[in-house]
N, CA, C and O atoms as CSV, one atom per row, in Angstrom:
chain,resi,resn,atom,element,x,y,z
A,1,MET,N,N,3.935,5.914,8.136
A,1,MET,CA,C,2.888,5.807,7.144
A,1,MET,C,C,1.805,6.848,7.407
A,1,MET,O,O,1.228,7.411,6.477
A,2,LEU,N,N,1.543,7.091,8.671
A,2,LEU,CA,C,0.505,8.051,9.031
A,2,LEU,C,C,0.887,9.469,8.607
A,2,LEU,O,O,0.050,10.212,8.094
A,3,ILE,N,N,2.139,9.842,8.817
A,3,ILE,CA,C,2.587,11.187,8.448
A,3,ILE,C,C,2.511,11.379,6.934
A,3,ILE,O,O,2.056,12.418,6.457
A,4,PHE,N,N,2.962,10.369,6.180
A,4,PHE,CA,C,2.859,10.454,4.720
A,4,PHE,C,C,1.406,10.539,4.281
A,4,PHE,O,O,1.075,11.284,3.358
A,5,SER,N,N,0.539,9.778,4.939
A,5,SER,CA,C,-0.884,9.799,4.585
A,5,SER,C,C,-1.487,11.178,4.810
A,5,SER,O,O,-2.192,11.705,3.949
A,6,LEU,N,N,-1.208,11.754,5.964
A,6,LEU,CA,C,-1.764,13.077,6.266
A,6,LEU,C,C,-1.231,14.137,5.310
A,6,LEU,O,O,-1.975,15.008,4.860
A,7,THR,N,N,0.055,14.058,5.005
A,7,THR,CA,C,0.643,15.006,4.061
A,7,THR,C,C,0.005,14.870,2.689
A,7,THR,O,O,-0.285,15.869,2.031
A,8,LEU,N,N,-0.209,13.653,2.264
A,8,LEU,CA,C,-0.831,13.421,0.963
A,8,LEU,C,C,-2.286,13.868,0.950
A,8,LEU,O,O,-2.762,14.384,-0.060
A,9,TRP,N,N,-3.005,13.676,2.066
A,9,TRP,CA,C,-4.392,14.161,2.154
A,9,TRP,C,C,-4.423,15.673,1.919
A,9,TRP,O,O,-5.242,16.174,1.149
A,10,VAL,N,N,-3.529,16.384,2.585
A,10,VAL,CA,C,-3.482,17.845,2.431
A,10,VAL,C,C,-3.158,18.212,0.986
A,10,VAL,O,O,-3.771,19.119,0.423
A,11,ALA,N,N,-2.199,17.513,0.384
A,11,ALA,CA,C,-1.838,17.799,-1.010
A,11,ALA,C,C,-3.008,17.528,-1.950
A,11,ALA,O,O,-3.243,18.296,-2.883
A,12,ILE,N,N,-3.733,16.456,-1.717
A,12,ILE,CA,C,-4.885,16.137,-2.564
A,12,ILE,C,C,-5.966,17.194,-2.411
A,12,ILE,O,O,-6.558,17.624,-3.402
A,13,TYR,N,N,-6.230,17.617,-1.180
A,13,TYR,CA,C,-7.213,18.689,-0.975
A,13,TYR,C,C,-6.784,19.962,-1.689
A,13,TYR,O,O,-7.613,20.687,-2.241
A,14,PHE,N,N,-5.481,20.227,-1.673
A,14,PHE,CA,C,-4.976,21.426,-2.335
A,14,PHE,C,C,-5.184,21.342,-3.845
A,14,PHE,O,O,-5.582,22.323,-4.472
A,15,VAL,N,N,-4.917,20.171,-4.430
A,15,VAL,CA,C,-5.051,19.999,-5.881
A,15,VAL,C,C,-6.515,19.915,-6.300
A,15,VAL,O,O,-6.942,20.615,-7.218
A,16,ILE,N,N,-7.283,19.056,-5.627
A,16,ILE,CA,C,-8.687,18.842,-5.999
A,16,ILE,C,C,-9.572,19.951,-5.454
A,16,ILE,O,O,-10.500,20.408,-6.121
A,17,GLY,N,N,-9.279,20.368,-4.255
A,17,GLY,CA,C,-10.117,21.351,-3.589
A,17,GLY,C,C,-11.213,20.652,-2.812
A,17,GLY,O,O,-11.827,19.704,-3.301
A,18,PHE,N,N,-11.455,21.121,-1.610
A,18,PHE,CA,C,-12.508,20.523,-0.793
A,18,PHE,C,C,-13.831,21.103,-1.250
A,18,PHE,O,O,-14.114,22.280,-1.026
A,19,SER,N,N,-14.636,20.279,-1.887
A,19,SER,CA,C,-15.889,20.796,-2.424
A,19,SER,C,C,-17.113,20.201,-1.762
A,19,SER,O,O,-18.153,20.856,-1.694
A,20,SER,N,N,-17.016,18.969,-1.269
A,20,SER,CA,C,-18.199,18.344,-0.679
A,20,SER,C,C,-17.790,17.170,0.197
A,20,SER,O,O,-16.657,16.695,0.128
A,21,PRO,N,N,-18.724,16.706,1.022
A,21,PRO,CA,C,-18.449,15.493,1.804
A,21,PRO,C,C,-18.202,14.269,0.914
A,21,PRO,O,O,-17.489,13.349,1.314
A,22,ALA,N,N,-18.786,14.255,-0.284
A,22,ALA,CA,C,-18.558,13.141,-1.210
A,22,ALA,C,C,-17.096,13.093,-1.652
A,22,ALA,O,O,-16.535,12.015,-1.845
A,23,THR,N,N,-16.486,14.263,-1.810
A,23,THR,CA,C,-15.062,14.314,-2.162
A,23,THR,C,C,-14.226,13.736,-1.031
A,23,THR,O,O,-13.291,12.973,-1.272
A,24,THR,N,N,-14.559,14.095,0.197
A,24,THR,CA,C,-13.850,13.556,1.350
A,24,THR,C,C,-14.016,12.046,1.423
A,24,THR,O,O,-13.059,11.328,1.715
A,25,ALA,N,N,-15.217,11.563,1.161
A,25,ALA,CA,C,-15.458,10.115,1.168
A,25,ALA,C,C,-14.645,9.421,0.082
A,25,ALA,O,O,-14.105,8.339,0.311
A,26,ALA,N,N,-14.552,10.027,-1.089
A,26,ALA,CA,C,-13.774,9.439,-2.186
A,26,ALA,C,C,-12.303,9.334,-1.804
A,26,ALA,O,O,-11.662,8.312,-2.050
A,27,ILE,N,N,-11.772,10.391,-1.206
A,27,ILE,CA,C,-10.370,10.385,-0.782
A,27,ILE,C,C,-10.155,9.352,0.322
A,27,ILE,O,O,-9.157,8.631,0.321
A,28,PHE,N,N,-11.100,9.287,1.265
A,28,PHE,CA,C,-10.982,8.326,2.364
A,28,PHE,C,C,-10.979,6.887,1.850
A,28,PHE,O,O,-10.139,6.088,2.264
A,29,PHE,N,N,-11.893,6.551,0.965
A,29,PHE,CA,C,-11.958,5.178,0.469
A,29,PHE,C,C,-10.755,4.824,-0.403
A,29,PHE,O,O,-10.310,3.677,-0.397
A,30,ALA,N,N,-10.231,5.775,-1.139
A,30,ALA,CA,C,-8.996,5.530,-1.892
A,30,ALA,C,C,-7.847,5.256,-0.925
A,30,ALA,O,O,-7.043,4.350,-1.146
A,31,TRP,N,N,-7.774,6.038,0.141
A,31,TRP,CA,C,-6.747,5.841,1.167
A,31,TRP,C,C,-6.904,4.473,1.827
A,31,TRP,O,O,-5.918,3.764,2.033
A,32,LEU,N,N,-8.128,4.106,2.155
A,32,LEU,CA,C,-8.391,2.833,2.816
A,32,LEU,C,C,-8.013,1.647,1.923
A,32,LEU,O,O,-7.354,0.714,2.382
A,33,ILE,N,N,-8.418,1.677,0.678
A,33,ILE,CA,C,-8.110,0.587,-0.258
A,33,ILE,C,C,-6.602,0.424,-0.416
A,33,ILE,O,O,-6.083,-0.689,-0.325
A,34,MET,N,N,-5.907,1.517,-0.650
A,34,MET,CA,C,-4.464,1.424,-0.878
A,34,MET,C,C,-3.699,1.147,0.418
A,34,MET,O,O,-2.668,0.475,0.390
A,35,GLY,N,N,-4.185,1.650,1.541
A,35,GLY,CA,C,-3.541,1.355,2.818
A,35,GLY,C,C,-3.628,-0.125,3.166
A,35,GLY,O,O,-2.641,-0.727,3.589
A,36,LEU,N,N,-4.810,-0.711,2.989
A,36,LEU,CA,C,-4.971,-2.141,3.239
A,36,LEU,C,C,-4.149,-2.970,2.255
A,36,LEU,O,O,-3.586,-4.000,2.624
A,37,ASN,N,N,-4.082,-2.523,1.018
A,37,ASN,CA,C,-3.273,-3.196,0.002
A,37,ASN,C,C,-1.799,-3.216,0.421
A,37,ASN,O,O,-1.139,-4.252,0.345
A,38,SER,N,N,-1.302,-2.086,0.853
A,38,SER,CA,C,0.094,-1.979,1.255
A,38,SER,C,C,0.370,-2.799,2.519
A,38,SER,O,O,1.401,-3.465,2.617
A,39,LEU,N,N,-0.538,-2.750,3.468
A,39,LEU,CA,C,-0.387,-3.523,4.702
A,39,LEU,C,C,-0.370,-5.019,4.400
A,39,LEU,O,O,0.449,-5.756,4.949
A,40,ALA,N,N,-1.265,-5.462,3.533
A,40,ALA,CA,C,-1.291,-6.877,3.142
A,40,ALA,C,C,0.017,-7.267,2.464
A,40,ALA,O,O,0.530,-8.362,2.695
A,41,GLY,N,N,0.553,-6.394,1.641
A,41,GLY,CA,C,1.821,-6.675,0.974
A,41,GLY,C,C,2.954,-6.853,1.961
A,41,GLY,O,O,3.783,-7.750,1.804
A,42,TYR,N,N,2.997,-6.005,2.978
A,42,TYR,CA,C,4.069,-6.126,3.956
A,42,TYR,C,C,3.919,-7.400,4.779
A,42,TYR,O,O,4.913,-8.060,5.082
A,43,VAL,N,N,2.684,-7.754,5.145
A,43,VAL,CA,C,2.445,-8.983,5.909
A,43,VAL,C,C,2.853,-10.207,5.089
A,43,VAL,O,O,3.478,-11.129,5.614
A,44,ILE,N,N,2.502,-10.217,3.810
A,44,ILE,CA,C,2.890,-11.332,2.937
A,44,ILE,C,C,4.413,-11.418,2.838
A,44,ILE,O,O,4.978,-12.509,2.914
A,45,PHE,N,N,5.075,-10.279,2.669
A,45,PHE,CA,C,6.536,-10.266,2.591
A,45,PHE,C,C,7.143,-10.793,3.887
A,45,PHE,O,O,8.094,-11.574,3.859
A,46,ASP,N,N,6.596,-10.368,5.014
A,46,ASP,CA,C,7.112,-10.780,6.312
A,46,ASP,C,C,6.979,-12.290,6.496
A,46,ASP,O,O,7.891,-12.935,7.015
A,47,ARG,N,N,5.864,-12.847,6.078
A,47,ARG,CA,C,5.670,-14.298,6.187
A,47,ARG,C,C,6.581,-15.066,5.228
A,47,ARG,O,O,7.024,-16.170,5.543
A,48,ALA,N,N,6.859,-14.489,4.069
A,48,ALA,CA,C,7.683,-15.171,3.066
A,48,ALA,C,C,9.170,-15.047,3.369
A,48,ALA,O,O,9.972,-15.846,2.884
A,49,TYR,N,N,9.539,-14.057,4.162
A,49,TYR,CA,C,10.951,-13.804,4.431
A,49,TYR,C,C,11.575,-15.020,5.122
A,49,TYR,O,O,11.015,-15.558,6.077
A,50,GLY,N,N,12.732,-15.439,4.631
A,50,GLY,CA,C,13.441,-16.551,5.234
A,50,GLY,C,C,13.127,-17.893,4.590
A,50,GLY,O,O,13.802,-18.882,4.874
A,51,LYS,N,N,12.143,-17.947,3.751
A,51,LYS,CA,C,11.831,-19.190,3.035
A,51,LYS,C,C,12.755,-19.296,1.824
A,51,LYS,O,O,13.415,-18.327,1.450
A,52,ASN,N,N,12.795,-20.485,1.214
A,52,ASN,CA,C,13.653,-20.624,0.032
A,52,ASN,C,C,13.130,-19.720,-1.082
A,52,ASN,O,O,11.982,-19.275,-1.048
A,53,ILE,N,N,13.981,-19.458,-2.061
A,53,ILE,CA,C,13.683,-18.455,-3.085
A,53,ILE,C,C,12.430,-18.795,-3.884
A,53,ILE,O,O,11.692,-17.893,-4.280
A,54,GLY,N,N,12.177,-20.076,-4.125
A,54,GLY,CA,C,10.982,-20.470,-4.874
A,54,GLY,C,C,9.705,-20.135,-4.121
A,54,GLY,O,O,8.778,-19.552,-4.684
A,55,LYS,N,N,9.661,-20.506,-2.843
A,55,LYS,CA,C,8.474,-20.205,-2.033
A,55,LYS,C,C,8.327,-18.702,-1.828
A,55,LYS,O,O,7.218,-18.167,-1.850
A,56,PHE,N,N,9.456,-18.030,-1.629
A,56,PHE,CA,C,9.412,-16.582,-1.446
A,56,PHE,C,C,8.774,-15.910,-2.659
A,56,PHE,O,O,7.895,-15.061,-2.514
A,57,ASN,N,N,9.220,-16.293,-3.854
A,57,ASN,CA,C,8.661,-15.706,-5.076
A,57,ASN,C,C,7.186,-16.027,-5.240
A,57,ASN,O,O,6.410,-15.169,-5.660
A,58,VAL,N,N,6.788,-17.254,-4.912
A,58,VAL,CA,C,5.372,-17.619,-5.010
A,58,VAL,C,C,4.542,-16.765,-4.056
A,58,VAL,O,O,3.493,-16.246,-4.438
A,59,TYR,N,N,5.009,-16.619,-2.814
A,59,TYR,CA,C,4.283,-15.806,-1.845
A,59,TYR,C,C,4.174,-14.353,-2.308
A,59,TYR,O,O,3.081,-13.790,-2.368
A,60,VAL,N,N,5.308,-13.764,-2.630
A,60,VAL,CA,C,5.336,-12.332,-2.934
A,60,VAL,C,C,4.649,-12.024,-4.265
A,60,VAL,O,O,3.808,-11.127,-4.329
A,61,MET,N,N,4.992,-12.747,-5.315
A,61,MET,CA,C,4.383,-12.474,-6.627
A,61,MET,C,C,2.923,-12.904,-6.670
A,61,MET,O,O,2.083,-12.210,-7.243
A,62,GLY,N,N,2.625,-14.041,-6.068
A,62,GLY,CA,C,1.228,-14.468,-5.987
A,62,GLY,C,C,0.406,-13.498,-5.162
A,62,GLY,O,O,-0.725,-13.167,-5.515
A,63,GLY,N,N,0.983,-13.045,-4.060
A,63,GLY,CA,C,0.300,-12.062,-3.222
A,63,GLY,C,C,0.082,-10.755,-3.949
A,63,GLY,O,O,-0.962,-10.120,-3.798
A,64,LEU,N,N,1.070,-10.348,-4.742
A,64,LEU,CA,C,0.934,-9.129,-5.530
A,64,LEU,C,C,-0.210,-9.257,-6.527
A,64,LEU,O,O,-1.010,-8.335,-6.686
A,65,GLY,N,N,-0.285,-10.401,-7.197
A,65,GLY,CA,C,-1.365,-10.627,-8.157
A,65,GLY,C,C,-2.731,-10.620,-7.502
A,65,GLY,O,O,-3.667,-10.007,-8.017
A,66,VAL,N,N,-2.853,-11.293,-6.377
A,66,VAL,CA,C,-4.136,-11.340,-5.661
A,66,VAL,C,C,-4.512,-9.954,-5.147
A,66,VAL,O,O,-5.665,-9.540,-5.266
A,67,ARG,N,N,-3.551,-9.241,-4.580
A,67,ARG,CA,C,-3.835,-7.888,-4.079
A,67,ARG,C,C,-4.264,-6.961,-5.200
A,67,ARG,O,O,-5.200,-6.178,-5.040
A,68,LEU,N,N,-3.585,-7.046,-6.335
A,68,LEU,CA,C,-3.932,-6.214,-7.482
A,68,LEU,C,C,-5.327,-6.543,-7.991
A,68,LEU,O,O,-6.109,-5.642,-8.296
A,69,LEU,N,N,-5.638,-7.819,-8.084
A,69,LEU,CA,C,-6.955,-8.240,-8.562
A,69,LEU,C,C,-8.065,-7.760,-7.632
A,69,LEU,O,O,-9.083,-7.245,-8.094
A,70,ILE,N,N,-7.876,-7.925,-6.332
A,70,ILE,CA,C,-8.885,-7.472,-5.368
A,70,ILE,C,C,-9.052,-5.959,-5.443
A,70,ILE,O,O,-10.177,-5.460,-5.451
A,71,SER,N,N,-7.944,-5.226,-5.499
A,71,SER,CA,C,-8.023,-3.763,-5.598
A,71,SER,C,C,-8.760,-3.332,-6.861
A,71,SER,O,O,-9.607,-2.441,-6.817
A,72,LEU,N,N,-8.436,-3.966,-7.986
A,72,LEU,CA,C,-9.103,-3.616,-9.241
A,72,LEU,C,C,-10.590,-3.924,-9.193
A,72,LEU,O,O,-11.395,-3.150,-9.711
A,73,LEU,N,N,-10.967,-5.037,-8.581
A,73,LEU,CA,C,-12.387,-5.374,-8.471
A,73,LEU,C,C,-13.139,-4.362,-7.610
A,73,LEU,O,O,-14.248,-3.950,-7.951
A,74,VAL,N,N,-12.532,-3.965,-6.496
A,74,VAL,CA,C,-13.174,-2.971,-5.627
A,74,VAL,C,C,-13.298,-1.635,-6.348
A,74,VAL,O,O,-14.347,-0.994,-6.294
A,75,VAL,N,N,-12.238,-1.215,-7.020
A,75,VAL,CA,C,-12.265,0.054,-7.756
A,75,VAL,C,C,-13.301,0.002,-8.877
A,75,VAL,O,O,-14.053,0.958,-9.068
A,76,ALA,N,N,-13.346,-1.101,-9.617
A,76,ALA,CA,C,-14.336,-1.240,-10.691
A,76,ALA,C,C,-15.749,-1.183,-10.135
A,76,ALA,O,O,-16.627,-0.562,-10.734
A,77,LEU,N,N,-15.976,-1.819,-9.005
A,77,LEU,CA,C,-17.298,-1.800,-8.381
A,77,LEU,C,C,-17.691,-0.385,-7.970
A,77,LEU,O,O,-18.819,0.046,-8.209
A,78,VAL,N,N,-16.763,0.331,-7.354
A,78,VAL,CA,C,-17.042,1.711,-6.931
A,78,VAL,C,C,-17.337,2.598,-8.136
A,78,VAL,O,O,-18.244,3.430,-8.087
A,79,ILE,N,N,-16.582,2.428,-9.211
A,79,ILE,CA,C,-16.776,3.266,-10.403
A,79,ILE,C,C,-18.066,2.900,-11.135
A,79,ILE,O,O,-18.836,3.782,-11.516
A,80,LEU,N,N,-18.304,1.607,-11.332
A,80,LEU,CA,C,-19.495,1.187,-12.075
A,80,LEU,C,C,-20.793,1.502,-11.335
A,80,LEU,O,O,-21.793,1.862,-11.956
A,81,LYS,N,N,-20.778,1.369,-10.021
A,81,LYS,CA,C,-21.979,1.668,-9.228
A,81,LYS,C,C,-22.118,3.161,-8.940
A,81,LYS,O,O,-23.129,3.600,-8.390
A,82,GLU,N,N,-21.103,3.939,-9.310
A,82,GLU,CA,C,-21.090,5.392,-9.097
A,82,GLU,C,C,-21.359,5.762,-7.634
A,82,GLU,O,O,-22.147,6.658,-7.335
A,83,TRP,N,N,-20.680,5.045,-6.735
A,83,TRP,CA,C,-20.838,5.311,-5.312
A,83,TRP,C,C,-20.091,6.566,-4.875
A,83,TRP,O,O,-20.474,7.217,-3.902
A,84,LEU,N,N,-19.031,6.900,-5.595
A,84,LEU,CA,C,-18.199,8.050,-5.229
A,84,LEU,C,C,-17.916,8.882,-6.469
A,84,LEU,O,O,-17.996,8.375,-7.588
A,85,PRO,N,N,-17.582,10.165,-6.280
A,85,PRO,CA,C,-17.204,10.998,-7.433
A,85,PRO,C,C,-15.961,10.422,-8.113
A,85,PRO,O,O,-14.982,10.077,-7.452
A,86,PHE,N,N,-16.016,10.324,-9.426
A,86,PHE,CA,C,-14.985,9.629,-10.197
A,86,PHE,C,C,-13.612,10.291,-10.095
A,86,PHE,O,O,-12.641,9.640,-9.709
A,87,LYS,N,N,-13.522,11.572,-10.434
A,87,LYS,CA,C,-12.212,12.234,-10.516
A,87,LYS,C,C,-11.469,12.260,-9.180
A,87,LYS,O,O,-10.300,11.877,-9.137
A,88,PRO,N,N,-12.108,12.699,-8.081
A,88,PRO,CA,C,-11.364,12.687,-6.813
A,88,PRO,C,C,-10.949,11.280,-6.385
A,88,PRO,O,O,-9.865,11.085,-5.835
A,89,PHE,N,N,-11.820,10.305,-6.642
A,89,PHE,CA,C,-11.515,8.928,-6.248
A,89,PHE,C,C,-10.311,8.387,-7.016
A,89,PHE,O,O,-9.379,7.857,-6.410
A,90,VAL,N,N,-10.321,8.513,-8.323
A,90,VAL,CA,C,-9.236,7.967,-9.146
A,90,VAL,C,C,-7.933,8.728,-8.907
A,90,VAL,O,O,-6.871,8.114,-8.800
A,91,PHE,N,N,-8.004,10.047,-8.822
A,91,PHE,CA,C,-6.803,10.837,-8.553
A,91,PHE,C,C,-6.199,10.440,-7.207
A,91,PHE,O,O,-4.990,10.229,-7.105
A,92,SER,N,N,-7.029,10.338,-6.188
A,92,SER,CA,C,-6.552,9.960,-4.858
A,92,SER,C,C,-6.001,8.542,-4.855
A,92,SER,O,O,-4.989,8.262,-4.212
A,93,LEU,N,N,-6.663,7.661,-5.569
A,93,LEU,CA,C,-6.226,6.271,-5.642
A,93,LEU,C,C,-4.812,6.182,-6.216
A,93,LEU,O,O,-3.957,5.496,-5.654
A,94,PHE,N,N,-4.562,6.867,-7.327
A,94,PHE,CA,C,-3.225,6.854,-7.917
A,94,PHE,C,C,-2.199,7.499,-6.992
A,94,PHE,O,O,-1.080,7.001,-6.866
A,95,ALA,N,N,-2.563,8.584,-6.354
A,95,ALA,CA,C,-1.625,9.260,-5.455
A,95,ALA,C,C,-1.268,8.364,-4.268
A,95,ALA,O,O,-0.092,8.203,-3.940
A,96,PHE,N,N,-2.279,7.784,-3.630
A,96,PHE,CA,C,-2.011,6.910,-2.488
A,96,PHE,C,C,-1.261,5.650,-2.911
A,96,PHE,O,O,-0.384,5.184,-2.183
A,97,TYR,N,N,-1.589,5.096,-4.063
A,97,TYR,CA,C,-0.887,3.901,-4.535
A,97,TYR,C,C,0.603,4.194,-4.713
A,97,TYR,O,O,1.454,3.414,-4.283
A,98,THR,N,N,0.904,5.307,-5.339
A,98,THR,CA,C,2.297,5.669,-5.581
A,98,THR,C,C,3.064,5.817,-4.269
A,98,THR,O,O,4.159,5.274,-4.123
A,99,VAL,N,N,2.495,6.544,-3.327
A,99,VAL,CA,C,3.176,6.770,-2.053
A,99,VAL,C,C,3.275,5.480,-1.248
A,99,VAL,O,O,4.322,5.198,-0.665
A,100,PHE,N,N,2.204,4.696,-1.205
A,100,PHE,CA,C,2.227,3.475,-0.400
A,100,PHE,C,C,3.148,2.408,-0.982
A,100,PHE,O,O,3.718,1.622,-0.225
A,101,VAL,N,N,3.308,2.356,-2.294
A,101,VAL,CA,C,4.266,1.408,-2.881
A,101,VAL,C,C,5.681,1.792,-2.461
A,101,VAL,O,O,6.492,0.924,-2.138
A,102,ILE,N,N,5.976,3.075,-2.465
A,102,ILE,CA,C,7.295,3.534,-2.019
A,102,ILE,C,C,7.515,3.162,-0.556
A,102,ILE,O,O,8.586,2.676,-0.193
A,103,LEU,N,N,6.505,3.389,0.287
A,103,LEU,CA,C,6.629,3.037,1.703
A,103,LEU,C,C,6.758,1.528,1.897
A,103,LEU,O,O,7.500,1.072,2.768
A,104,GLU,N,N,6.048,0.768,1.099
A,104,GLU,CA,C,6.129,-0.691,1.173
A,104,GLU,C,C,7.543,-1.165,0.833
A,104,GLU,O,O,8.093,-2.014,1.534
A,105,ILE,N,N,8.124,-0.634,-0.214
A,105,ILE,CA,C,9.487,-1.002,-0.605
A,105,ILE,C,C,10.482,-0.583,0.474
A,105,ILE,O,O,11.418,-1.324,0.774
A,106,MET,N,N,10.288,0.591,1.054
A,106,MET,CA,C,11.163,1.025,2.146
A,106,MET,C,C,11.057,0.072,3.332
A,106,MET,O,O,12.060,-0.216,3.985
A,107,GLY,N,N,9.863,-0.415,3.614
A,107,GLY,CA,C,9.675,-1.396,4.680
A,107,GLY,C,C,10.416,-2.690,4.395
A,107,GLY,O,O,11.024,-3.275,5.291
A,108,TYR,N,N,10.364,-3.142,3.135
A,108,TYR,CA,C,11.095,-4.351,2.749
A,108,TYR,C,C,12.591,-4.159,2.965
A,108,TYR,O,O,13.266,-5.031,3.511
A,109,LEU,N,N,13.101,-3.016,2.533
A,109,LEU,CA,C,14.531,-2.750,2.667
A,109,LEU,C,C,14.954,-2.685,4.125
A,109,LEU,O,O,16.012,-3.198,4.491
A,110,LYS,N,N,14.132,-2.054,4.960
A,110,LYS,CA,C,14.457,-1.977,6.393
A,110,LYS,C,C,14.439,-3.363,7.026
A,110,LYS,O,O,15.286,-3.673,7.864
A,111,LYS,N,N,13.485,-4.197,6.633
A,111,LYS,CA,C,13.416,-5.570,7.149
A,111,LYS,C,C,14.683,-6.330,6.765
A,111,LYS,O,O,15.274,-7.006,7.607
A,112,ASN,N,N,15.108,-6.228,5.506
A,112,ASN,CA,C,16.342,-6.889,5.065
A,112,ASN,C,C,17.544,-6.393,5.853
A,112,ASN,O,O,18.372,-7.187,6.300
A,113,GLN,N,N,17.638,-5.080,6.022
A,113,GLN,CA,C,18.757,-4.485,6.748
A,113,GLN,C,C,18.755,-4.952,8.205
A,113,GLN,O,O,19.809,-5.281,8.750
A,114,PHE,N,N,17.591,-4.984,8.832
A,114,PHE,CA,C,17.476,-5.411,10.226
A,114,PHE,C,C,17.899,-6.866,10.381
A,114,PHE,O,O,18.646,-7.201,11.301
A,115,GLU,N,N,17.428,-7.730,9.490
A,115,GLU,CA,C,17.760,-9.156,9.579
A,115,GLU,C,C,19.251,-9.394,9.351
A,115,GLU,O,O,19.849,-10.231,10.027
A,116,LYS,N,N,19.857,-8.674,8.412
A,116,LYS,CA,C,21.296,-8.819,8.179
A,116,LYS,C,C,22.090,-8.357,9.394
A,116,LYS,O,O,23.074,-8.991,9.776
A,117,GLN,N,N,21.664,-7.257,9.999
A,117,GLN,CA,C,22.342,-6.753,11.197
A,117,GLN,C,C,22.197,-7.755,12.338
A,117,GLN,O,O,23.139,-7.976,13.098
A,118,ARG,N,N,21.025,-8.355,12.457
A,118,ARG,CA,C,20.785,-9.348,13.505
A,118,ARG,C,C,21.660,-10.584,13.294
A,118,ARG,O,O,22.183,-11.146,14.257
A,119,GLU,N,N,21.821,-11.007,12.038
A,119,GLU,CA,C,22.687,-12.147,11.735
A,119,GLU,C,C,24.134,-11.845,12.105
A,119,GLU,O,O,24.823,-12.700,12.662
A,120,LYS,N,N,24.605,-10.628,11.798
A,120,LYS,CA,C,25.977,-10.241,12.146
A,120,LYS,C,C,26.165,-10.236,13.658
A,120,LYS,O,O,27.199,-10.674,14.162
A,121,THR,N,N,25.165,-9.743,14.377
A,121,THR,CA,C,25.241,-9.697,15.834
A,121,THR,C,C,25.283,-11.111,16.406
A,121,THR,O,O,26.058,-11.390,17.320
A,122,ASN,N,N,24.459,-11.995,15.875
A,122,ASN,CA,C,24.449,-13.382,16.346
A,122,ASN,C,C,25.765,-14.085,16.042
A,122,ASN,O,O,26.240,-14.876,16.857
A,123,GLU,N,N,26.366,-13.808,14.878
A,123,GLU,CA,C,27.646,-14.416,14.518
A,123,GLU,C,C,28.769,-13.918,15.420
A,123,GLU,O,O,29.653,-14.689,15.793
A,124,SER,N,N,28.740,-12.637,15.773
A,124,SER,CA,C,29.814,-12.076,16.597
A,124,SER,C,C,29.709,-12.528,18.049
A,124,SER,O,O,30.723,-12.581,18.745
A,125,THR,N,N,28.514,-12.854,18.522
A,125,THR,CA,C,28.364,-13.307,19.907
A,125,THR,C,C,28.598,-14.806,20.037
A,125,THR,O,O,28.776,-15.309,21.146
A,126,SER,N,N,28.600,-15.525,18.917
A,126,SER,CA,C,28.802,-16.991,18.967
A,126,SER,C,C,30.245,-17.363,19.127
A,126,SER,O,O,30.574,-18.547,19.185
């Protein structure tokens, strides 16, 4: 996640251009919001994994709704209060969201693959 984040920071600087410390702050806060969002999603998935399908869906979909609502409220607050430059913040937010969702899904897939491999190993040793 760190390597993707650093690569995306460089790409954003290349597209937006480093113009001021406020731009850096906007990119940082977009990264922080989306990073925490993605981390929370993985933790929720990890806790829901192994539960019956109904509880799993409630955890994951409910968690997605809550995470989305919190992210939107924070973004709306930042935009309405004009704490950060609008364009760099929104551009960075979309860029980080896109990359972190991909990383989150990859994490889910790796978790599934790991658990299936562990089940096969346990079955073969029994």
